[in-house]
N, C-alpha and C positions, 0 to 999 in steps of 0.2 A: 632329264640329263637321261632316265632308264629311256624314256621314248627315241632317243638320238642313238642311244646303243642299238634298241631293239628294228631301227628303222634298216639298219644295214645287216640285221640278222640272217636276210637268206645269201648274202653274198660270203658274210664273214664266220668261220666257225669258231670255237673255242681254242682251237690252236693258233690262231691268227692272234687272239688277243693275248695269249698267253708267251708268242714270239714280241709281241710288241714289250713286254717287260725284259727281253735278252736275257733268258732263265740262267744260261750259261755263266755270263757274266756276275748276275745276282748272287748266284751260288759261290761262286770265287769269292766276292764280296762277303756273303756271309760267314765263310770260311774264318775270314780273319775277325769279322764278327764275334763269332763264337771263342775264337782263342782269346780275344782282347775281355773277355767275360771270364773265362775260366783263369786267365793270368792274373785276374783283378782282385782274388781271394784265392785264401788257403780253406776255405771252410765251402760247402758246395753253394752253388748259383741255383737261388730259388727257381722252382720249376716255371710260375709265371713269369719271370723275368726270362728266366731261357726260352721258352716258348712264345710267348708274347711281344718280346722283346727285339728278338730273330725277325718274327713275323712284321713287326711295325718297322724294324729298318729294312727288311725286304721290300714291303710293300712301296715304301717311299723309294727306294733304288729303282723300283717297278713305273711308279708314276715317272721319275726323272729320264728311264730310258724310253717310254712313250711319247715325251715331250720333243727327246731326240728322234723319233722316228718322222716326227711331223713337222719340224723344222728341217732336217735335213732329207726330206723327199726328193726335192729336185737333184742333189749330190748322188743320193742311193740308185736315182734311175740311170745315172750314169756310168755307178761302178757293179763290175759281174758279180762280186759277192753278194751285193745288198739291191738289186733290180728288182727281186720278187718278194720284198717285204711286204707286208700287207697294205701299210698307205701308200706306198709307191704303187703296189700293182691293182692299187681301186678296190681291193676288199673291203679295206677299212677308211672312211671317211677321215681325214683331217681332224672335225669336230666331231665324231664318234671318238676318234684317239684322244683328244685332249679332255674328252669327258669323263673315259676312261681313266686317264691320268688322275685326273681330280677325286677321282672316287676311289683309288688305292692312296693318294695323300692323305685324303681326309681319313679313312678306314687307321693306316700306316701311324699318322698322328696322334689320332685317338687312341689308339693300344698302348704307344708309348708313353703316353699323359695319364693312362690307366693303371698301368702297370708297370712304369719305371720311375722316372721323374722327368721335372720339366727340361732339367739339362740335357738331357740325353735328347729329348724331343725336339728343341730349338737347335742343336747340334746337328739331329737329321735333317731337319728343312734347309739349316744353312745348308749342308752337302747336296741338298737335294737341287735348290735354289741353285748351286753355283755351279753344279754340270748341267743343268737344265737351261738356265739362262745365261751365265757370264760364260760357261765353256761354250759349249751347242751354239748359242743364242748370238755371241760376238766373240771371243778370243779364237773359234776354230777356223773363221774367214779373217783375221786382223794380223796376225802376227803369226812366221813360223817358229817363235816360241809358244805357240796354245797349249800344248800337252804339257808341256814345264810348268807354267804357270796356270794351267787348268787342273793339273793332276793331281793337286789338295785336295780336291774334291772327292776325288774317288779315291785317296789316302786315309779319308776321313773312319771306315768303319770298326778297325780294333778299337781306334777310341771311343766312337759309340757304342759298343759293346762292353768297356770298359766302363765308363760313365755311367749305362746303365745298371750296372753292378753299385759301384761306388757313390754316384751323384756327384763326384767332383773330379777334375781333371789332376795328372801328376806328371813325371816324367818319363815312367815306362811306357804308359800310349802314346805320350808324343814321338817315343823314341820307335813304337810299331809302325807310328804315321811316316816319319821319316823314313824308313825301310823301301815302303810302298811309295813314296814321292822319287826317291831315287830309283826306284824300280820303273817308272811308269814311261821314262824317258826309251831307255833302250828297250823293253817291249815295245811300245809303239812305233818308234822309227825305223825297226826292223821289218814290220807292216807296210809302213809308209814308203820304204823301200823297195818292195815287191809289189805293191801298187803304185808307184810313181807315177806311171802314165794315166792312170785313172787319176788319183789325183789332180795333177797338171789339166788335165781335161777338163774336170769340175771345177777349177780355177780354187781350187784350195790352198793356201801357200805351206805345206807340210815344207820341213826342213831339205829332204833332198829335192823336191821342187825350187825351192829357192835357192838354196846353196851348192846342190849336187851330191852327187852320191860318196863323194870321198868324203868331203864336210861331215857328212851326216854319220860317215862311219867311224869317223875319227872321234866325233861326240858318244856315239855308241861307245866305244869302247873307253872314254874317258868317263863316262857318267857308270857303266859297270864296274870299272875299279873304285868310284864313288860308293857306290852301292856295296858291293861286298868288304871294303870298310867300316860300313854304317851296319853292315850284318852282324859285324864280328862285336857293338858296344853293348847289346845284351850280357854278353860273358864278361865285360869288361867291367861293368858295372854291376854285378853277382845278382844279376833278372834270371839268367840262367847258367846251367850247367856244364858239362864237358859234352854229353851228350848233343847237344845244342851247337859247341863251338865243332865238332867234329863233322854234322851234317852242316853245319852252314860254310866250313870249308871245302868239304868234299862237293856240294851244289855248287858253292859260288866259282869255284875253280873250274869245274864244268862249263856253267855260263861265260868266265872269263877265255876260255876256249873257244866257244861261238863267236863271244866277240872279235875275238884275234881272227878266227878263220873267217868273218864275214869282212875286217876289216883287209886281210890278205886276198880276199876272192878266191882263195883256193880249192872251194867246194861248189858244184852248184848249187843250186838253189838254196842258199848258206841264211839269205834275210827269212824267207818264209821259216826254215827250221830254227833259225835262233828265236823268230817268234813264238813258236809252237814250245819250245821247250823253257823259255821266259814265265810260260802257264804253270807248268810241272813246276817250275823252280818257287813260286811263289807259294804254291799249293804245299809242297812238300817242305819249305823253311817253315811253315806254320805249322804242320804238323810236327813236325821238330819242336818247335817251341813250345807246343804244347804237354809232348810224350815228356822232354826235359821235366815241365813244370811238374809233371805227376811224380816222376823218378826222385824230382828233391825232396816232395812233399813224401815217398815213402822211405828216404833215407831217416 
């Protein structure tokens, strides 16, 4: 395996291998995992779990991303935003990328088994396989509901963080999963509208390609409304307090504004702006959950 990686060292830099892991996506996932860890306990999270648990989850997420680069290399070559990716551009071979993914997965699982617990490790592996195999390898090309069904794998990090600390599942982390699950379709379908022609050219059945932009915009609005309602549940079940409620209302209201703007087609570049806001939305919502948690502890 190491020989395979060295064979391409003349063409690939460490930045290419870092790009294989989709570091920005993994960073957002780790923020939600980190919040899951801190929400799981009123005591401090052990530093070994905090450090090695998140590292293990991140390495496994990076492994799934590297597999995605390999499986999607034909699609990536067609799309403007991805045609320079390392595997697509030929700087890293598919075999080297898969070997790299395997190394990351083994390292991540080892850390989780050593420093957290078996349930956290196996749930992380299930999430890795769900994204890399079920979504990337099958669902993405099989159905326009690909992102809805496959979104469950990407929604798992707060549950993984929670379980890494507690060793068991409960309603609270599943609610956090539900928030990300409801967030994923409006987040990704906004990008799919912006890149509709490229997805059509790549023969990927994204919703705007198969059912048209208006149909997709209606569903973005409906999913955003559902997401908005779901984000109020942490306050309703006394998992969080007034600070989180205010933030959820303000952030969710802004998301609904962008979904409405996109539906009405009242501003230029509404689709990509909705997509960009959705990233900040999830980041700020989970930061609000964390801030509210520590505010409640100090009251």
